[in-house]
C-alpha positions in Angstrom: 0.0 0.0 0.0 1.3 3.5 -0.8 2.3 5.9 1.9 -0.6 8.1 3.0 -0.5 11.4 4.9 -3.1 13.8 6.2 -0.7 16.2 8.0 -0.8 19.9 7.3 1.3 20.9 4.3 1.3 17.4 2.8 -0.9 16.3 0.0 -3.8 14.0 1.0 -4.7 11.0 -1.2 -7.4 13.1 -2.9 -5.1 15.9 -3.6 -2.4 13.5 -5.0 -5.0 11.9 -7.3 -6.3 15.2 -8.5 -2.8 16.5 -9.2 -2.0 13.3 -11.1 -5.1 13.6 -13.2 -4.3 17.3 -14.0 -0.7 16.4 -14.9 -2.1 13.9 -17.4 -4.0 16.6 -19.2 -7.5 15.7 -18.0 -9.8 16.4 -15.1 -12.5 13.9 -14.1 -14.4 16.8 -12.6 -14.8 18.1 -16.2 -15.9 14.7 -17.5 -12.6 13.9 -19.2 -11.2 10.5 -18.5 -12.6 7.6 -16.6 -13.8 7.9 -13.0 -11.9 6.1 -10.3 -13.8 3.0 -9.3 -13.9 1.9 -5.6 -15.9 -0.9 -4.0 -17.2 -1.4 -0.5 -18.0 -4.9 0.8 -20.0 -5.8 3.9 -22.1 -8.7 5.0 -25.2 -6.6 4.7 -28.1 -6.4 2.2 -31.3 -4.3 2.0 -34.3 -6.0 3.5 -32.1 -8.7 4.8 -29.1 -9.2 7.0 -27.9 -5.9 8.5 -30.3 -3.9 6.4 -29.6 -0.7 8.2 -25.9 -0.8 7.3 -26.6 -1.6 3.6 -29.1 1.3 3.4 -26.6 3.7 5.0 -23.8 2.8 2.6 -26.0 3.1 -0.5 -28.1 6.1 0.5 -25.6 8.2 2.5 -22.0 7.1 2.2 -21.7 6.7 -1.5 -23.5 9.9 -2.7 -21.9 12.0 0.0 -18.4 10.8 -0.7 -18.7 11.1 -4.4 -20.0 14.6 -4.0 -17.1 15.5 -1.7 -14.5 14.1 -4.1 -16.1 15.8 -7.1 -15.8 19.1 -5.3 -12.1 18.3 -4.8 -11.6 17.7 -8.5 -11.8 13.9 -8.5 -14.5 11.9 -10.2 -15.1 8.7 -8.3 -17.6 5.9 -8.7 -18.2 3.9 -5.5 -20.0 0.6 -5.7 -21.5 -1.4 -2.8 -21.2 -5.2 -2.9 -23.9 -6.5 -0.7 -24.0 -9.9 1.0 -26.4 -11.6 3.3 -24.8 -15.0 4.1 -23.5 -16.6 7.3 -20.6 -14.7 8.8 -18.2 -17.6 8.4 -19.2 -18.0 4.7 -18.6 -14.3 4.2 -15.2 -14.5 5.9 -14.1 -17.5 3.8 -15.2 -15.8 0.5 -13.4 -12.6 1.5 -10.2 -14.4 2.5 -10.1 -16.3 -0.8 -10.5 -13.0 -2.8 -7.7 -11.3 -0.7 -5.4 -14.3 -1.1 -5.8 -14.0 -4.9 -4.9 -10.3 -4.7 -8.4 -9.1 -5.5 -11.4 -8.2 -3.4 -13.1 -4.9 -2.4 -11.3 -1.7 -1.7 -13.0 -1.3 1.7 -14.2 -4.3 3.7 -16.1 -4.8 6.9 -14.6 -7.4 9.3 -15.6 -8.9 12.6 -13.0 -7.7 15.0 -11.8 -11.2 15.9 -10.8 -11.7 12.2 -8.2 -8.8 12.3 -5.3 -10.8 13.7 -5.9 -13.8 11.5 -6.1 -11.6 8.3 -3.0 -9.7 9.4 -1.1 -12.9 10.0 -2.0 -14.1 6.5 -0.9 -10.9 4.9 -4.5 -9.9 3.9 -4.2 -6.7 5.8 -1.4 -4.2 6.4 -1.0 -1.7 9.2 -2.7 1.6 8.7 -0.3 4.0 6.9 -1.3 7.0 9.0 -2.5 7.1 12.6 -2.8 10.9 12.8 -6.4 10.8 11.7 -8.5 13.2 13.9 -11.0 10.4 14.7 -8.6 8.5 16.9 -8.9 11.1 19.6 -12.6 10.2 19.8 -12.1 6.4 20.0 -11.0 5.2 23.5 -7.8 3.2 23.6 -9.6 0.2 24.9 -11.9 0.2 21.8 -8.9 0.7 19.5 -7.9 -2.8 20.6 -10.7 -4.1 18.3 -8.7 -3.0 15.2 -5.3 -3.8 16.6 -2.9 -6.7 16.3 0.5 -6.8 17.9 0.3 -3.1 18.8 -0.5 -2.0 15.3 -3.7 -0.7 13.9 -5.1 -2.5 10.8 -8.4 -0.7 10.4 -10.9 1.6 12.2 -13.5 0.2 14.6 -17.0 1.7 14.0 -19.3 -0.1 16.3 -19.0 -2.0 19.6 -20.9 -3.1 22.7 -20.4 -4.0 26.3 -21.4 -6.5 29.0 -22.9 -5.6 32.3 -25.0 -7.1 35.1 -28.7 -6.6 34.3 -31.0 -6.9 37.3 -34.7 -6.7 38.1 -35.5 -3.8 40.4 -38.9 -5.2 41.5 -37.3 -8.5 42.6 -34.5 -6.7 44.3 -37.0 -4.6 46.3 -38.8 -7.8 47.4 -35.5 -9.3 48.5 -34.6 -6.2 50.5 -31.8 -5.2 48.1 -31.0 -1.7 46.8 -32.7 -0.9 43.5 -31.5 2.3 41.8 -27.9 2.2 43.1 -27.0 -1.4 43.3 -23.3 -1.9 42.4 -21.4 -4.9 43.7 -17.7 -4.3 44.2 -16.7 -7.9 44.5 -17.8 -11.4 43.6 -18.8 -12.0 47.2 -21.2 -9.1 47.1 -22.6 -10.4 43.8 -23.2 -13.8 45.5 -24.7 -12.1 48.6 -27.3 -10.5 46.3 -28.0 -13.8 44.7 -28.5 -15.4 48.1 -31.0 -12.8 49.1 -32.9 -13.4 45.8 -33.0 -17.1 46.5 -35.5 -16.5 49.2 -38.1 -15.5 46.6 -40.4 -18.2 45.3 -40.2 -19.0 41.6 -37.1 -16.9 41.0 -33.7 -17.9 39.7 -31.3 -15.6 41.5 -28.6 -15.4 38.8 -28.2 -16.9 35.4 -24.6 -17.3 34.1 -24.2 -18.7 30.6 -22.4 -22.0 30.6 -21.8 -25.0 28.3 -21.4 -25.5 24.6 -25.1 -25.3 23.8 -24.9 -21.5 24.6 -22.0 -21.3 22.2 -20.0 -18.0 22.1 -22.6 -16.5 24.4 -21.0 -18.6 27.2 -17.6 -17.3 26.5 -18.5 -13.6 26.0 -21.2 -13.2 28.6 -19.7 -15.7 31.1 -16.2 -17.0 31.2 -14.2 -14.1 29.7 -15.6 -11.3 31.9 -15.0 -13.5 34.9 -11.4 -14.3 33.8 -10.8 -10.6 33.3 -12.3 -10.0 36.8 -9.7 -12.5 38.1 -6.9 -10.4 36.6 -6.2 -12.5 33.5 -6.8 -12.5 29.7 -7.3 -15.7 27.7 -4.3 -14.8 25.6 -1.2 -12.7 26.2 1.0 -11.6 23.4 4.1 -12.4 25.4 3.0 -15.5 27.3 0.6 -17.0 24.8 -2.7 -18.8 25.7 -3.7 -19.0 29.3 -3.9 -22.6 30.6 -5.1 -23.9 34.0 -4.2 -20.7 35.8 -5.3 -19.5 39.2 -7.6 -17.0 37.4 -9.3 -19.7 35.3 -9.9 -21.8 38.4 -11.3 -18.8 40.2 -13.7 -18.0 37.4 -14.8 -21.7 37.3 -15.2 -21.6 41.0 -17.8 -18.8 40.6 -19.7 -21.1 38.3 -19.6 -23.8 41.0 -20.8 -21.3 43.6 -23.7 -20.3 41.4 -24.8 -23.7 40.2 -23.7 -26.1 43.0 -25.1 -23.5 45.4 -28.6 -23.6 43.8 -28.4 -20.0 42.7 -28.7 -20.7 39.0 -30.6 -23.2 36.8 -28.1 -25.7 35.4 -30.7 -27.4 33.2 -31.4 -24.2 31.3 -27.7 -24.2 30.1 -28.2 -27.5 28.4 -31.4 -26.6 26.4 -31.2 -25.9 22.7 -33.0 -22.6 23.2 -31.7 -22.0 26.7 -30.4 -18.5 26.1 -33.7 -17.3 24.5 -35.6 -18.9 27.4 -33.4 -17.0 29.9 -34.3 -13.8 28.1 -38.0 -14.6 28.4 -37.7 -15.6 32.0 -36.0 -12.4 32.9 -38.7 -10.5 31.0 -41.3 -12.5 33.1 -39.7 -11.4 36.4 -38.3 -15.0 37.0 -34.6 -14.2 36.9 -33.0 -11.7 39.2 -29.5 -11.1 37.7 -28.3 -11.8 34.2 -24.9 -11.0 32.6 -25.6 -9.8 29.0 -24.6 -7.2 26.4 -26.4 -4.0 25.5 -28.1 -6.1 22.8 -30.3 -7.5 25.6 -31.6 -4.0 26.4 -32.1 -2.6 22.9 -33.2 -5.7 20.9 -34.5 -8.2 23.4 -36.3 -6.3 26.2 -37.2 -3.3 24.0 -40.9 -2.7 24.4 -41.1 -1.6 20.8 -40.2 -4.7 18.7 -38.0 -6.7 21.1 -37.9 -10.5 20.9 -38.9 -10.6 24.6 -40.5 -7.2 25.0 -40.8 -5.9 28.6 -43.5 -3.2 28.8 -42.0 -1.8 32.0 -38.4 -2.2 31.0 -37.4 1.4 31.6 -38.7 1.4 35.2 -37.9 -2.2 36.2 -34.5 -3.1 34.6 -31.3 -1.9 36.3 -27.7 -2.3 35.3 -24.4 -2.4 37.0 -20.7 -2.9 36.2 -19.2 -6.4 36.4 -16.9 -6.3 39.5 -13.5 -7.9 39.7 -13.0 -10.6 42.3 -12.2 -7.7 44.7 -11.3 -4.1 44.1 -8.2 -3.7 42.1 -7.9 -7.4 41.3 -9.2 -7.2 37.7 -7.1 -7.2 34.6 -4.7 -4.3 34.6 -5.6 -3.7 38.2 -9.2 -2.7 37.4 -12.0 -2.6 39.9 -14.6 -3.4 37.2 -14.4 -5.3 33.9 -16.3 -6.1 30.7 -16.0 -7.7 27.3 -16.8 -6.2 24.0 -17.1 -7.2 20.4 -17.6 -5.2 17.3 -16.7 -4.6 13.7 -13.8 -3.0 11.9 -13.5 -1.4 8.4 -10.2 -1.8 6.6 -8.5 -1.0 3.3 -7.5 -3.8 0.9 -3.7 -3.7 0.5 -4.1 -4.8 -3.1 -6.3 -1.8 -4.0 -5.4 0.0 -7.2 -6.3 3.2 -5.5 -5.1 2.7 -1.9 -4.8 6.4 -1.2 -8.3 7.2 -2.2 -9.6 4.1 -0.5 -8.1 5.3 2.7 -9.8 8.7 2.2 -13.1 6.7 1.9 -12.3 4.7 5.0 -11.8 7.8 7.2 -14.8 9.4 5.6 -17.0 6.4 6.6 -15.8 6.7 10.2 -16.1 10.5 10.5 -18.5 12.0 13.1 -20.9 13.0 10.4 -21.0 9.6 8.8 -21.4 7.6 12.0 -24.1 10.0 13.2 -26.0 9.4 10.0 -25.6 5.6 10.5 -27.0 5.8 14.1 -30.0 8.1 13.3 -32.6 5.4 12.7 -31.3 2.9 15.3 -29.5 4.2 18.3 -26.6 1.9 19.1 -23.1 2.3 20.6 -20.5 3.5 18.2 -16.7 3.6 18.5 -16.7 7.5 18.7 -17.2 9.2 22.0 -18.4 12.5 20.3 -21.1 10.6 18.4 -22.2 8.6 21.4 -22.7 11.8 23.4 -25.3 12.9 20.9 -27.1 9.9 19.6 -27.3 8.1 23.0 -28.3 11.1 25.0 -31.9 9.9 25.4 -31.0 6.3 26.4 -29.4 6.1 29.9 -28.5 2.4 29.5 -26.6 2.8 26.2 -25.0 6.0 27.6 -23.8 4.0 30.6 -22.1 1.5 28.3 -20.5 4.2 26.2 -19.4 6.3 29.2 -18.6 3.7 31.9 -18.0 0.4 30.2 -16.0 1.1 27.1 -13.1 2.8 28.9 -12.5 -0.4 30.9 -13.5 -3.1 28.5 -11.5 -5.9 26.9 -11.7 -7.8 23.6 -11.3 -11.4 22.4 -7.9 -12.2 20.9 -8.1 -11.7 17.1 -6.3 -15.0 16.4 -7.2 -18.0 14.2 -7.2 -20.4 17.1 -9.7 -18.5 19.2 -12.9 -20.2 18.0 -11.5 -23.6 19.0 -10.2 -22.2 22.3 -13.6 -20.7 23.0 -15.3 -24.1 22.6 -12.9 -25.6 25.1 -13.7 -22.9 27.6 -17.4 -23.5 27.0 -16.9 -27.2 27.8 -15.1 -26.4 31.0 -17.9 -24.1 32.3 -20.5 -26.7 31.3 -18.8 -29.5 33.2 -18.6 -27.4 36.3 -22.2 -26.1 36.0 -23.5 -29.7 35.6 -21.5 -30.8 38.7 -19.4 -33.3 36.6 -16.0 -31.7 37.3 -14.5 -29.6 40.0 -13.1 -26.2 39.0 -9.6 -27.5 39.2 -10.4 -30.7 37.3 -12.2 -28.7 34.5 -9.3 -26.3 34.3 -6.8 -29.1 33.9 -9.0 -30.8 31.3 -9.1 -27.6 29.4 -5.3 -27.1 29.5 -4.7 -30.6 28.2 -7.1 -30.0 25.3 -5.6 -26.6 24.7 -2.2 -28.1 24.1 -3.6 -30.2 21.3 -5.2 -27.1 19.7 -2.5 -24.5 20.0 0.6 -26.4 21.1 0.9 -25.2 24.6 -0.3 -22.6 27.1 1.1 -19.9 29.2 
């Protein structure tokens, strides 16, 4: 990829291209010569998967960018390549294109693909990290687009995990309602014990087992591991094995399920996660660890999959505590896990400089605000979140309190297999089949076969 700059006194990609066209005796702005062609690819399609993203790209991004470039003297034709397939199918097709030196100029990636694509040479580090937008993206969120301390794209959307709780059940159990915030796992368990006195109520539901899939890892094991001061992978030490932190996290599963504070059968059901959503909406679960998706798409009174008419009055939220204050990863008192997507430039692009201009344009405050207008959701930019989330206290809480302290999954090819192993460990403990130490040792043995060793 060519070297790009946006510093004062240095030509940007647009200016370079315009100057080149002029030197060749033509100006695309005047209709002489062919327009520069750029393509954007995302796993989104109108009236289908991620329809909002597809509509935003086609209706806002493309005409606005073409108009901006035309005003700068560059005639550019941007085409959107929609897709509405399974994420893994989209990933495989995109990887094959990149391997062949083809593919779109701008691509949307799941954040956990970044490291794998970088390792394979399908992505290159960003040529310029002086873009003004970085000042609006918290360092924690920048991890989403990073691999080995280098940025390979720009994150544009993210999320966060918190403790959701039912205020009415808390009031019945004699617990605080509007200001509940546990500062340790012991305080979390104390609240669950109080809720256990209520008839027909599951005090706390913690995703476990392979049936829950990645929800077990993201909403369960990984936040707890972070709360115990560890990450599942460290760039220096490698993959975490049967560590003290993993045993501690699994012990919390034992405390919940062996202690009768959770429903172990629910974890084994094919639709167990959806049932846990409905049970929470029906005032039958007191505490649930989930992402903001639970608030905006599940419990939402207007179109949620398990709508809760009194959501805004009944549902509370709190940060996930470390085992004890200061014991979380990087010495944090509270922890979370986040996912999200990244946009990146194809290194094989014939117009890399202009593609980078398009990339930063798509992640500008104006563009991200336009994307969030119809469906408020957490973006990577603090300035945009302050505006579009102003009327939603829950999403504002994620943006203001959770994102600065969150962590992300390792963007490595082995992660999906490691995740399944972790799910199996939690399931064995929740079912009472293995002790936390035994489950951790079983995991470490299987981990060696997958990645060739652990830290």
